[in-house]
N, C-alpha and C positions, 0 to 999 in steps of 0.2 A: 946345167945352164947352157943355153944356146951360144954358139960361137959367133963372135963379131965378124962381119964381112970386111974385106979390104976395100979401099976406095975403088980399085979397078972392078971388083966384084959388084959393088954398089952401082957404079955407072953402067955396067953391062946389064944388070937386072932392071935398072930404072929405064933404060933405053927401050925396053919392050913393053913398058906399062904406059898406056895412053892416059893422059890426064893427071898423072902423078908427078910430083917434083920432089927432089931431095933438098931439104933445108937443114944444113948442118948434120945432125945425127938423127934426123926424122924424115919420114916419108909422108907427104901430104897431098890431099886432093880436096877440092871443094865442088860440091854438086849444088845446082840451083833447080828449084822446083816451082810449080805454078803457085803454090801457097803453103802455109804452115802445115796444114793437114797432110799434104803429100810429103813434105819434108819429114814429118814425124813417122809416117808410114814407112818411109825408107829407113829411118833409124831403127825401127822395130824389126826390119828384115835383117839387120846386122847382128841381132842377138844370137840366133842359132849358130851361124858359122863361127862367131867369136867364142861362144861357149864350147862348141865342138873342138875347136883348135886349142882351147885354153889360152888364147891370146886375145887381148881386148884393146880396141882402139880408144884414143881420146877423141871425144866428139863434142863439137860446138854447134849449136843451132841458133841461127839468127833469122827469124821469120821463115823465109823460103830457102835459106842457104844452110847447107850442112858441111862443116869442115871436119875432115877425118885426118887424124895424125896417128901414125904408127911408129913405134920405136920399142925396142926390147929393154925395158927399164932395168931389169936385174943384170943384163949384160952391158949396159951403158952405151947402147947405140943400135945400129941396124944389124939384123940377123936374117937368115933365110925365112924365119917365121913371119917377119914383117912383109916380105915380098910375097910369100904364099897367101897371106890373108888379103893383101892388096889385090892379088889376082882374083880371089873369090869376090871381093867387094866390087871389083870392076864389072863383074858379070851380073850384079844385082841392079835391077831397073827401078 
């Protein structure tokens, strides 16, 4: 099981992730797109990196907005896995 990060580690890692916020034990971002089709195309681009890392985000789609939430459920909070995947997602257009 992945090791939980300390609050200091969480704040340090979050400070270098543009567009992401820490909400309790979760890391979140919301992306806005032109329309529903572009939002779903973005969600589809999340499949490969999520599967490759064996770490899967919680995803909410509301028309042209995609909210992504990361947390390591089996560890009960934020781990390096969450920040690694957030970094990858940040590079996806």
